[in-house]
C-alpha positions, 0 to 999 in steps of 0.5 A, a space after each residue: 666613670 674611669 676611662 677604662 671601665 667606660 671603654 669596656 662597657 661600650 665594647 660589651 654593649 656593642 657586642 650585645 653581651 650581658 656581663 654574665 655572657 661575657 663572663 662565660 665567653 671570657 672566663 673572667 668572673 661577672 663580679 670582676 667585670 662589674 668592678 672593672 666597669 665601675 672603676 672599683 678595680 685596677 685595670 687588668 693585666 695582659 692575660 685578663 685583657 686577652 681573655 676579655 678580648 676573646 670573649 668580646 671578639 675584638 680585632 687586633 686594632 680594638 685590642 690595641 686600643 683597649 690595652 692603651 687605655 688599660 696602660 694609662 689606667 695602670 699608670 694613673 694608679 701606679 702610686 697606689 699600694 697593691 695589698 696582699 701581693 704574693 712574695 717573690 717566687 723561688 727560681 730554684 724550686 725543686 721537687 714536690 711534684 706530687 703535692 703540686 699535682 694533688 693541689 692542681 687536681 683539687 683546684 680543678 675538681 669543679 664540684 661542691 664548695 670552693 676548694 681549700 688545700 691545707 699544707 701542713 708539716 714541721 718547720 723548714 719544710 718549704 710550705 710557703 714556697 710550695 704555696 707560692 709556687 702553686 700560685 705562680 703556676 695557676 696565675 692564668 686560671 685566676 685572672 681576678 687576682 692572687 692574694 697572699 697574707 701572712 697570718 703570723 700564726 707563730 707570733 706571740 700575737 697572731 693576726 686576728 681574723 678581723 684584721 685579716 678580713 679587712 686586709 683581704 677585702 681592701 686587697 679585693 678593692 672593697 672601699 673602706 666605707 663599704 667594709 662591714 662593721 663586725 667580723 661575721 659581716 666581713 666574713 660574709 662579705 668576703 665570701 660574697 666577693 669571692 663567689 663572684 670572682 676567680 681568685 687564689 688566696 694564699 693564707 700563710 702561717 696559720 695559727 688555728 682553725 678559728 683564725 682561718 675559718 672566716 677567711 675561706 671561700 664558700 662557693 664559686 671558683 676561687 681557691 684558698 691554700 692554707 699553710 700551717 705547722 699545725 694539722 688544723 684538724 678542725 677544718 672540714 672538707 679540705 684537701 690536706 697535704 702533709 709535707 715530708 722532707 725531700 727525697 735524697 735526689 731532690 735534696 742534692 738537686 737543690 744544693 746543686 741549683 744554689 751553689 756552684 761547688 755542689 754542681 761539680 760532679 766530683 763533689 757528688 759524695 759530699 753533696 749527698 753527705 750534706 743533704 743527709 746531715 741537713 735531714 733533707 729539710 729544705 730550709 736547712 738545705 737552702 742555708 747550707 747551699 747559700 753558705 757554700 755559694 757565698 764562700 767561694 773558698 769553701 769546698 763541699 767537704 769543708 761544709 760536710 766537716 762543719 755539719 758533722 759536728 752535731 754540737 755545732 750543726 744548728 749554728 752552722 745552719 744559720 745565715 743572715 737573719 734566718 736559721 733552722 734553730 730560729 724556725 724551730 724556736 717559733 714553734 717551741 715558744 708556743 708549747 705549754 710548760 709540761 710540753 716543753 719539759 716533755 720535748 727536751 727530755 725526749 732528747 734522752 731517748 737513744 733510739 730513732 723512735 719510741 712509744 708513749 710509755 717511754 715518754 711517760 717514764 721520762 717525765 714521771 707524769 700520768 700516761 694520759 697527760 703524756 699523751 696530751 703532750 705528745 699530741 701537742 708536739 705533733 700538732 706543732 710539727 716538733 714531733 712526727 707520729 710514725 705509727 699508732 703509738 710510735 713517735 720520732 724526731 726529725 734529726 735536726 729537731 732532735 738536736 734542737 731538743 738536746 740544746 734545750 735540754 742542756 740549757 733548761 736542766 742542770 747536769 744532775 737532773 739530766 743524769 738522773 732522768 737518763 738513768 731512770 729511763 735506762 734502768 726502766 728499759 733494761 728491767 723491762 727488757 729482762 722481764 720480756 726476754 725471760 718469757 723465752 728462758 727455760 727457767 721462766 717462761 712467764 711474767 714474774 709474780 706481781 708484775 705491774 709495769 705499764 707495758 703489755 707483756 702478758 704473753 710471749 708474743 707481746 714480749 717479742 713485739 716490745 723487744 723488737 719495737 724498742 730494740 734500739 732503745 734498750 740496746 742504747 740503754 745497755 750501752 749506757 749501763 756498760 759505760 756507767 759501770 752497771 756490769 751486773 745489770 748488763 750481764 742480766 739483760 744479756 742472760 735474759 736474751 739467751 734463748 730469745 736471741 735464737 729467734 733472730 739468730 742472724 741479727 747482727 746486733 747480738 754481736 754487740 749485746 754479747 760483746 758488752 756482756 762478755 766485757 761486763 762479766 770480766 769485771 765481775 768476781 764470778 768467773 762462771 759468768 765470764 765463761 758463760 758470756 764468752 760462750 754467748 759471744 762465741 755464738 754471736 761471732 759465728 752465727 750473727 757476725 759470721 766470723 767462725 774463726 773468731 767464734 772458735 777462738 772465743 769458745 776455746 777461751 770459755 772452755 779453758 775458764 770453765 775447765 779451770 772451774 771444773 764446770 762441766 756444763 759450761 765446758 759442754 757449751 763451749 765445745 758446742 759453740 766451737 763445733 758450730 764455728 768449725 762446722 761453719 768454717 768448713 771443718 765438719 770432722 773437727 766439729 763432729 768431734 767437738 759435738 760428741 765430746 760436748 754431748 758427753 759433758 752435758 750428760 755428765 752435768 745433767 744439762 738436759 737442755 744443752 744435751 738435746 740441743 747438741 744432737 742436731 749439731 751432730 746430725 748437721 756435721 754428719 750431713 756435711 760429711 755426706 753420712 746421711 743415714 747416720 744423720 737420719 738416725 741421729 735425728 730420730 735419737 733426738 726425738 726419742 730423747 725428748 720424750 725421756 729427758 726433762 727438757 724445758 719448753 723452748 729447748 724442746 721446741 728448738 730440738 724438734 724443729 731441728 731434728 725433723 728439718 735435718 732429717 727431711 734434708 737428709 732424706 731429700 739428699 738420699 732421694 727419699 722424696 716421699 719420706 722427706 716431704 712427710 718429715 718436713 710437713 711434720 716440722 712445719 708447725 714447730 717451725 712456725 711456733 719457733 719463728 726463725 725464718 731460716 728454719 721456715 725457709 729450709 722447710 719450704 725448700 725441702 717441701 718444694 723440692 720434694 713435690 717437684 720430684 714427686 711430680 706435683 709441680 703446681 703444689 711445689 711452686 708456692 713452697 719454692 716462692 716462699 723459700 726464696 722470700 724467707 731465705 733472701 736476707 739469710 746467709 744460706 747461699 746453697 739453699 737460696 740457689 736450690 730454691 731459685 733453681 727449682 723455680 727456674 725449672 718451673 719457668 719462673 724467675 726469683 
């Protein structure tokens, strides 16, 4: 029996302790004590010796003697290889506090089977570094050893479960002759050893559940931490830690920890830019920081300039034998052929995220096959699922997909695929937008598209979810000379845009359609889309001066064509611009001229929309009684003129809401409250937050004036919430003042 084992047994027996009693007193497992006494394991390190000494009640002299024996034992076996030693920990590790805390708590739970944590996520997130960091932090809790094994799950031939079992058993100092013959027996043997010891296993880079399952402890106090690019959803009863990119402040801290240049306070803005261009991916950040650290002549700004070139960014994020693209390529190599095609073609998507239906358009495949391909990409960490049916790339993986697309598909195929996607997006957008158009308001006969657009609500949902994609497709169509298609999309959005009147993207939409219409022979379309662009400049971009100029350009074209309807709309938009620009008298004159023209043209929809504009101009001039009468006249006209559903709804909301505001300004609070409450169902149906915010404000103010303070409170709170992101400064101030009078702060 080796000297250390013999001495330990003598001390245990002298203390009158069994192995189990010493294990309980020291925290070192009985199996580990048995292996030490029989010479089946190396002499323990200082922490384990200290724990044994405490359990044995040794005095300092006895402890010193035992340490000397252990030292001689370690020296004797120094030439023997130590299998499955954890890799060197990273000294500049940053972030992941929540994830580390979750794994520590899981390790210490103490109930049920032995704890297992699965750390998963896309390439480059620092899964291995996190697992090694945890092993380092918990070294005192696992005195029987911390063991690391790279399962090579991304290799063409990952390590087999049998080889992994042999390596772990040998690392646990099970002699070669004692290792079982079959994989099932070895798995059972490993579980038996771990049940009696307190060990931490880091099973890194796992490729599948089948590879990992035989290696996991079943009972006892050992902990297994598995890292994988896959979710490993087939493993039951494990704590799953899904890693995300670092937070911006963590990314900056990592860069500063690696490179002196990044630590200079004067480089703060550049460091933030580097972090953003690296997508806050730890691997990319570490490479970027290393490139700075190894090139003293470089500045942070120099690195930013290199990374800003999207075509060169992945090449820049390479140093030595590591690179971001290399890490992605390991996962890409594991994809099936259909999934590779899907992966590269998703690079065509112009927006940040997309639905499975758009992915199916890109490949022309069956939706079920596309769904399987998306699942494969998600499982390998090459795609993120951002919602029940929404997917997105990490920025750097998108660049990798674009690179694969250029390499693997000829230019003609790429162009045809991009056009097919763009045309589908724009045709679907037209169908969805026309739900809100007076002349449509339903699906076209025979519509058989893959998107659910059976109601206006479904159409709205699709248009909002895919906004970045159909807008990107619109840009592509404009660049490609598809001018009529651009105009058709913008025309289909005309009434829909009123629902999101303050959204800034309408300025771009109608800027593109104005430019496209100018390239077409139909000058009436040009006047129409100049009018739409004027509306967007005034209401969306909040540039009333520009809006007025554009409207008058439209008026001159329409007048030259003798088109009364477009002249009316041009004067209406000019009136809006002048009213928002602080010229209500000029606006009132424009509105009244526009009303006459609309009436002569038989444009009932336009006519009914103009009357509330007149009322708003009258309010701005302090002529409240006239404004109230104008609103009443609007409601009468709705009953006598053949007005389409959407314009009627807009006019009803405006007439009731403006009348309520005028009544409130006149101190007629009970009437104002009734009028606002009448308007509310119409405003809810219309959906524009500005209308809803204005009505809640009037209701809250009226209730306060009528002494209904408790009833006023929720209305004013809602008004503040709805108006917070809108440019109605006066209304926001009134809502906050009302809450302040009730003792609340907004």
